[in-house]
C-alpha positions as CSV (number, residue, x, y, z in Angstrom):
1,M,-92.8,158.3,276.2
2,F,-89.2,158.2,277.6
3,R,-86.5,160.4,276.4
4,F,-83.1,162.1,277.4
5,A,-83.5,166.2,277.1
6,N,-79.6,166.3,276.9
7,P,-78.6,162.9,275.4
8,E,-75.2,164.3,274.5
9,Y,-74.2,163.9,278.1
10,L,-74.3,160.0,277.7
11,Y,-71.1,160.2,276.2
12,L,-69.5,160.7,279.5
13,L,-70.4,156.7,279.9
14,L,-67.3,156.5,277.7
15,L,-65.0,157.4,280.5
16,L,-66.1,154.5,283.0
17,P,-64.0,151.9,281.4
18,L,-61.1,154.4,281.7
19,V,-61.9,154.9,285.5
20,W,-62.0,151.2,285.8
21,L,-58.7,150.5,283.9
22,L,-57.0,153.3,286.2
23,H,-58.5,151.7,289.2
24,F,-57.2,148.0,288.5
25,Y,-53.6,149.8,287.7
26,G,-53.8,151.4,290.9
27,Q,-54.6,147.9,292.7
28,W,-51.8,146.3,290.6
29,R,-49.2,148.7,291.7
30,K,-50.2,148.5,295.3
31,R,-50.0,144.8,295.3
32,R,-46.6,145.0,293.8
33,N,-45.3,147.6,296.3
34,L,-46.5,145.1,299.1
35,A,-44.8,142.5,297.5
36,R,-41.3,144.0,297.8
37,L,-41.8,144.0,301.6
38,G,-42.6,140.4,301.8
39,R,-45.0,137.9,301.5
40,A,-48.9,138.5,301.9
41,D,-49.5,135.8,304.4
42,I,-46.8,137.4,306.7
43,L,-47.7,141.0,306.4
44,E,-51.3,140.5,306.8
45,P,-51.2,139.9,310.6
46,L,-49.1,143.2,310.6
47,M,-51.9,145.2,309.3
48,P,-54.9,144.2,311.4
49,D,-56.9,147.0,310.8
50,V,-56.7,146.9,306.9
51,S,-59.8,145.6,305.0
52,R,-59.5,143.5,302.3
53,Y,-62.9,144.0,300.5
54,K,-63.8,147.4,301.7
55,P,-61.9,149.5,299.3
56,G,-63.5,147.3,296.3
57,V,-67.0,148.1,297.9
58,K,-66.1,151.8,298.2
59,F,-64.8,151.6,294.6
60,F,-68.2,150.1,293.2
61,L,-70.4,152.4,295.1
62,Q,-68.4,155.3,293.4
63,Q,-68.9,153.9,290.2
64,L,-72.4,153.5,290.7
65,A,-73.0,156.7,291.8
66,L,-71.0,158.4,289.0
67,L,-73.5,156.4,286.3
68,V,-76.2,157.6,287.9
69,L,-75.1,161.2,288.1
70,V,-74.4,160.9,284.0
71,F,-77.9,159.6,283.4
72,L,-78.9,162.7,285.9
73,V,-77.2,165.2,283.9
74,A,-78.6,163.9,280.8
75,R,-82.3,165.0,282.1
76,P,-84.3,161.9,281.7
77,Q,-88.0,162.8,281.1
78,M,-91.1,160.8,280.7
79,G,-93.8,161.8,278.4
80,A,-97.1,162.9,280.3
81,K,-99.4,163.9,277.9
82,L,-100.2,162.5,274.6
83,E,-102.1,165.0,272.1
84,T,-103.2,164.4,268.5
85,V,-101.7,167.2,266.2
86,K,-102.7,168.3,262.9
87,R,-99.9,169.6,260.7
88,Q,-99.7,170.3,256.7
89,G,-97.7,167.6,255.0
90,V,-97.3,165.3,252.3
91,E,-96.5,161.4,252.0
92,I,-93.6,160.2,250.7
93,M,-92.2,156.8,250.6
94,V,-88.1,156.4,250.0
95,A,-86.9,153.3,248.4
96,V,-83.2,152.8,249.1
97,D,-81.0,150.3,247.0
98,V,-78.9,147.9,249.2
99,S,-77.4,145.7,246.5
100,N,-73.6,145.0,246.7
101,S,-73.0,147.3,244.0
102,M,-74.0,150.1,246.3
103,L,-70.8,149.5,248.1
104,A,-68.9,150.9,245.4
105,Q,-66.7,154.0,246.0
106,D,-67.0,156.1,243.1
107,V,-68.7,158.6,245.4
108,A,-67.4,159.1,248.6
109,P,-67.3,157.1,251.2
110,S,-69.5,154.9,249.1
111,R,-72.7,154.9,247.1
112,L,-74.9,153.5,250.0
113,E,-73.2,155.8,252.5
114,N,-73.8,158.8,250.2
115,A,-77.6,157.7,249.7
116,K,-77.8,157.6,253.5
117,R,-76.3,160.9,254.1
118,I,-78.8,162.4,251.6
119,L,-81.7,160.6,253.0
120,S,-80.7,161.7,256.7
121,K,-80.8,165.4,255.4
122,L,-84.1,164.7,253.8
123,L,-85.8,163.7,256.9
124,D,-84.4,166.8,258.5
125,E,-86.5,168.6,256.2
126,L,-89.7,166.6,256.4
127,N,-91.0,167.2,259.8
128,D,-94.4,167.9,259.0
129,D,-94.9,165.4,256.5
130,K,-95.2,161.5,256.8
131,V,-92.5,159.3,255.5
132,G,-91.7,155.6,254.9
133,L,-88.7,153.3,254.1
134,I,-88.4,150.3,251.8
135,V,-85.0,148.6,251.1
136,F,-84.8,146.6,248.2
137,A,-81.8,144.4,246.0
138,G,-83.0,141.3,244.7
139,D,-86.1,141.7,247.0
140,A,-87.8,144.3,248.4
141,Y,-89.0,144.9,252.1
142,V,-90.8,147.6,254.1
143,Q,-88.4,148.7,256.7
144,L,-90.6,151.4,258.1
145,P,-94.4,151.8,257.4
146,I,-95.4,155.4,256.4
147,T,-95.2,157.4,259.7
148,T,-94.6,160.7,261.4
149,D,-92.1,159.2,263.7
150,F,-89.0,160.6,262.3
151,I,-87.1,159.2,265.5
152,S,-87.6,155.6,264.2
153,A,-87.0,156.7,260.5
154,K,-83.4,157.9,261.8
155,M,-83.0,154.7,263.7
156,F,-83.8,152.4,260.8
157,L,-81.6,154.5,258.6
158,S,-78.4,153.8,260.6
159,N,-78.7,150.1,260.2
160,I,-79.2,149.8,256.2
161,S,-76.8,147.7,254.7
162,P,-76.6,144.9,252.0
163,A,-77.0,142.2,254.7
164,M,-80.8,143.1,255.1
165,V,-81.3,141.7,251.8
166,P,-80.3,138.4,251.2
167,S,-80.8,137.9,247.3
168,Q,-79.0,140.4,245.0
169,G,-80.3,142.0,242.2
170,T,-82.1,145.6,241.7
171,V,-85.8,145.0,241.7
172,I,-86.7,148.8,241.3
173,G,-89.9,147.7,239.8
174,Q,-90.8,145.5,242.9
175,A,-89.8,148.4,245.1
176,I,-92.0,151.1,243.3
177,R,-95.1,148.5,243.5
178,M,-94.5,148.0,247.4
179,A,-94.4,151.8,247.8
180,M,-97.7,152.3,246.1
181,N,-99.3,150.0,248.3
182,S,-97.7,151.5,251.3
183,F,-99.5,154.9,251.3
184,T,-102.5,155.8,253.4
185,P,-106.1,156.1,251.6
186,D,-106.1,159.6,252.0
187,K,-106.4,161.2,248.5
188,S,-106.3,165.0,249.8
189,A,-102.4,165.1,250.0
190,D,-99.9,164.6,247.3
191,K,-97.7,161.4,247.3
192,A,-94.0,160.7,246.1
193,I,-91.8,157.7,245.8
194,I,-88.1,158.9,246.1
195,V,-85.7,156.2,244.8
196,L,-82.0,156.1,245.7
197,T,-80.0,153.5,243.6
198,D,-77.2,153.3,241.2
199,V,-80.1,152.1,238.6
200,E,-78.4,148.7,237.7
201,N,-81.6,147.3,236.9
202,H,-82.0,143.4,236.4
203,E,-85.6,143.6,235.7
204,G,-88.2,144.9,232.9
205,D,-91.0,146.3,234.8
206,A,-89.3,149.5,236.2
207,V,-90.5,151.8,233.7
208,A,-94.1,150.3,233.6
209,M,-94.4,150.4,237.3
210,A,-93.3,154.0,237.1
211,K,-96.2,154.6,234.5
212,E,-98.7,152.9,236.7
213,A,-97.6,155.0,239.6
214,A,-98.0,158.3,237.8
215,Q,-101.5,157.2,236.6
216,K,-102.4,157.0,240.2
217,G,-101.2,160.4,241.1
218,I,-97.8,159.3,242.5
219,K,-94.8,161.0,241.4
220,I,-91.5,159.2,241.0
221,D,-88.2,160.8,241.6
222,V,-84.9,159.1,241.1
223,V,-81.7,159.9,242.5
224,G,-78.7,158.2,240.7
225,V,-75.9,157.4,243.0
226,G,-72.6,156.7,241.5
227,S,-70.8,157.5,238.5
228,S,-70.8,156.5,234.8
229,K,-67.0,155.8,235.1
230,G,-68.0,153.2,237.6
231,A,-65.8,151.1,240.0
232,P,-65.0,147.9,241.5
233,I,-67.5,146.2,244.4
234,P,-65.6,145.8,247.7
235,M,-66.1,142.2,249.1
236,G,-65.3,142.2,253.0
237,N,-62.5,144.1,254.5
238,N,-59.7,142.3,252.9
239,G,-59.3,144.4,249.8
240,D,-60.7,142.2,247.4
241,F,-63.2,142.7,244.9
242,L,-66.4,141.1,243.0
243,K,-65.1,139.2,240.2
244,D,-66.9,137.4,237.4
245,R,-66.7,133.5,236.3
246,D,-63.6,134.4,234.4
247,G,-62.0,136.0,237.4
248,N,-62.2,139.4,236.0
249,V,-62.8,142.2,238.4
250,V,-66.5,143.3,237.9
251,I,-66.9,147.0,237.4
252,T,-70.3,148.7,238.3
253,K,-71.6,151.8,236.6
254,L,-74.2,154.3,237.2
255,D,-77.4,153.7,234.3
256,E,-78.3,157.3,234.1
257,Q,-80.5,156.7,230.8
258,M,-82.5,153.8,232.9
259,G,-82.9,156.3,235.8
260,Q,-84.0,159.1,233.5
261,E,-86.7,156.8,231.8
262,I,-87.8,155.5,235.2
263,A,-88.4,159.3,236.3
264,R,-89.9,160.3,233.0
265,A,-92.3,157.5,233.2
266,G,-93.4,158.4,236.8
267,E,-93.5,162.3,235.9
268,G,-90.8,163.1,238.5
269,I,-87.2,164.2,238.1
270,Y,-83.9,162.4,237.7
271,V,-80.8,163.9,239.5
272,T,-77.2,162.5,239.9
273,A,-76.0,162.7,243.7
274,D,-72.3,163.6,244.2
275,N,-70.5,164.9,247.2
276,T,-72.6,168.2,247.2
277,N,-75.8,168.7,248.4
278,G,-77.1,169.6,244.7
279,A,-79.3,166.3,244.6
280,L,-80.9,167.0,248.0
281,R,-81.8,170.5,246.9
282,A,-83.3,169.2,243.7
283,V,-85.6,166.5,245.5
284,L,-86.5,169.2,248.1
285,A,-87.7,171.8,245.5
286,E,-90.0,168.9,244.1
287,V,-91.2,168.0,247.4
288,R,-92.3,171.7,248.1
289,K,-94.3,171.9,245.0
290,M,-96.6,169.0,246.3
291,K,-99.8,169.7,247.7
292,K,-100.3,169.6,251.3
293,S,-103.2,168.4,253.5
294,D,-103.9,167.9,257.0
295,V,-101.3,165.0,258.5
296,E,-102.4,163.9,261.9
297,S,-99.8,162.6,264.3
298,K,-99.9,161.7,268.1
299,V,-97.2,163.6,270.1
300,Y,-96.2,164.1,273.7
301,S,-97.0,167.6,274.5
302,A,-95.4,167.6,277.9
303,Y,-92.8,165.8,279.8
304,D,-92.2,165.2,283.4
305,E,-88.4,165.4,284.5
306,Q,-87.3,162.0,286.2
307,F,-84.0,163.4,287.7
308,P,-85.1,163.9,291.1
309,V,-85.3,160.3,291.7
310,L,-81.7,159.8,290.4
311,A,-80.5,162.5,292.6
312,W,-81.7,160.7,295.6
313,I,-80.2,157.4,294.3
314,A,-76.8,159.3,293.7
315,L,-77.0,161.0,297.2
316,V,-77.8,157.5,299.0
317,L,-74.7,155.9,297.0
318,L,-72.4,158.6,298.0
319,L,-73.5,158.7,301.6
320,L,-73.1,154.9,301.8
321,D,-69.5,155.5,300.3
322,I,-68.7,158.0,303.1
323,F,-69.7,155.5,305.9
324,V,-67.8,152.4,304.5
325,L,-64.5,152.9,305.9
326,D,-61.3,151.5,304.5
327,T,-60.4,150.0,307.6
328,K,-62.2,147.5,310.0
329,N,-64.1,148.7,312.9
330,E,-65.5,146.7,316.0
331,L,-69.1,147.0,314.8
332,M,-68.2,145.2,311.8
333,K,-66.1,142.5,313.6
334,R,-69.1,141.8,315.9
335,I,-71.6,141.2,312.9
336,N,-68.9,139.4,310.8
337,F,-69.3,141.9,308.0
338,F,-66.2,143.0,306.0
339,D,-64.2,141.1,308.5
340,K,-61.5,140.5,306.1
């Protein structure tokens, strides 16, 4: 497995475009100043030792060396030893509502972003557990099978959007059914389904599916995202909102009663999310009450540093830069290399 020990240094790559802009600006200034002295075809014979291409080659070598050095300080590492580790944990499937109504902004910055924030912080607290991810709107899809790979979970989380599910609706029951079928056969650990939604349910089997899950020993916790006051649904970035057939702006409201019914049927809790961490604390308290069992996962227990290879590459590039002179030389003229 490959990783960077200090990935924060990769942000230095953002400086490279700025360096290129400064270089091209300097070249433009240089050509403009020469143009003031006369035409290029007249001035060129007066500067026989000036190379047209070598400054560009030197700049390229310098930028390549800088790129390699950035990767070097980020400390690339390669996993050298794979081990099976046993930890005490539980199994949790998280179902996230990605319907268009989750774009409403009655909780800042939006219902969906608020749900993703809660889920991100939840993942930070579940390092010894197994977690899976389902997204749903008019259909439900397993986005991440149940796993101990929290790096992948975080990666998938950042890409969650309504575009992931083309059909609109809020099929909570289907999401619960899919989550029930996604757990491992292990019966020694407690299992739970956490649903993050505005609970605008457009089907009738959500409560029934929650009861079925509870009968199988799977608890359903519901996090309601939004407000009972409601808000319009943004459509695009042009300030328009979703309208009904009569041209009236649609107001989407959090259905707390439905959320409470689903949680009650699933023998879990219902909590309303806001701009505090209250919902997260309540869900974590329920997770910590669950019975844990041995959860096996394969992890890399040792990593080999790869930066020496990059250090040699950077050194070679810098040496090449030193030996490539800005001016022509007799050796280069003889082999017709950089002769202009």
